[in-house]
C-alpha positions in Angstrom: -47.4 -41.5 -24.5 -47.8 -37.8 -25.1 -44.9 -35.6 -23.9 -45.4 -32.4 -21.9 -43.0 -29.6 -21.3 -44.2 -29.0 -17.8 -46.5 -30.8 -15.3 -48.5 -28.9 -12.7 -50.0 -30.8 -9.7 -52.7 -29.1 -7.7 -53.8 -30.7 -4.4 -57.6 -30.8 -4.1 -57.9 -33.3 -1.2 -60.9 -32.3 1.1 -60.9 -35.1 3.7 -60.2 -32.8 6.6 -60.8 -29.0 7.2 -57.1 -28.1 7.0 -56.6 -29.9 3.6 -56.2 -28.1 0.3 -59.6 -28.9 -1.1 -61.3 -27.1 1.8 -59.0 -24.1 1.5 -59.5 -23.3 -2.1 -57.6 -26.1 -3.9 -60.4 -27.0 -6.3 -60.8 -23.4 -7.3 -57.0 -23.1 -7.9 -57.2 -26.3 -10.1 -60.1 -24.8 -12.1 -58.3 -21.5 -12.5 -55.2 -23.3 -13.9 -57.4 -25.3 -16.3 -59.0 -22.1 -17.6 -55.8 -20.2 -17.8 -54.0 -23.0 -19.7 -56.8 -23.2 -22.2 -57.0 -19.4 -22.6 -53.3 -19.3 -23.4 -53.2 -22.4 -25.5 -50.7 -24.2 -23.4 -51.3 -27.7 -24.6 -47.7 -28.6 -23.7 -48.5 -28.2 -20.0 -50.2 -31.1 -18.2 -52.4 -30.4 -15.2 -53.2 -33.0 -12.6 -55.4 -33.0 -9.6 -53.7 -34.7 -6.6 -54.2 -35.6 -3.0 -52.0 -34.5 -0.1 -48.4 -33.5 -0.9 -46.4 -35.0 2.0 -48.6 -33.6 4.8 -47.8 -29.9 4.1 -51.2 -28.7 5.2 -50.0 -25.4 6.7 -49.2 -24.3 3.1 -52.6 -25.2 1.6 -53.4 -25.0 -1.2 -50.2 -26.5 -2.6 -49.2 -26.5 -6.2 -46.1 -28.3 -7.5 -44.5 -27.8 -10.9 -42.1 -30.3 -12.6 -39.5 -30.5 -13.9 -37.7 -28.7 -11.1 -40.0 -29.6 -8.2 -41.1 -26.0 -7.5 -43.6 -26.0 -4.7 -46.0 -23.1 -4.2 -48.0 -22.5 -1.0 -51.2 -20.7 -0.1 -52.0 -20.3 -3.8 -55.2 -18.4 -4.6 -57.1 -18.5 -8.0 -56.0 -14.9 -8.4 -52.3 -16.0 -8.3 -52.7 -18.4 -11.2 -52.3 -16.0 -14.1 -49.0 -14.8 -12.5 -47.7 -18.4 -12.1 -48.6 -19.2 -15.7 -47.0 -16.0 -17.1 -43.9 -16.0 -15.0 -43.1 -19.7 -14.4 -44.9 -21.7 -17.1 -44.2 -19.3 -19.9 -41.2 -17.2 -18.7 -39.4 -19.9 -16.7 -39.1 -17.8 -13.5 -40.7 -19.1 -10.3 -43.0 -16.7 -8.4 -40.8 -16.0 -5.4 -43.5 -14.6 -3.1 -45.4 -18.0 -3.3 -42.5 -20.4 -3.0 -42.7 -23.1 -0.4 -39.5 -24.8 -1.5 -37.7 -26.2 -4.6 -36.8 -29.9 -4.8 -33.6 -29.1 -6.8 -32.3 -27.1 -3.8 -33.2 -29.9 -1.3 -31.6 -32.6 -3.5 -28.3 -30.7 -3.6 -28.2 -30.5 0.2 -28.8 -34.1 1.0 
């Protein structure tokens, strides 16, 4: 199995109007695909997903592992910033944060 440094999950589910796929999720996924190719980030895996725990109010949702960083209301225009800051620089884009799984795990 090939190893990746990071794994990006983009919700593209379009079953209902409030779901990510009907609120720009597919466009966000395609923007990530293009940006990863443009920057030669073959060590980052990109996966299209369905709903992420019913968080429709934050659609479109993007989750980055390791770390479990959840981004909400992501637009295609946000993707270069996420790639530059988080995927390359290791710093989450605070203005788009929904929550971080690491923080949640520590509080349980």
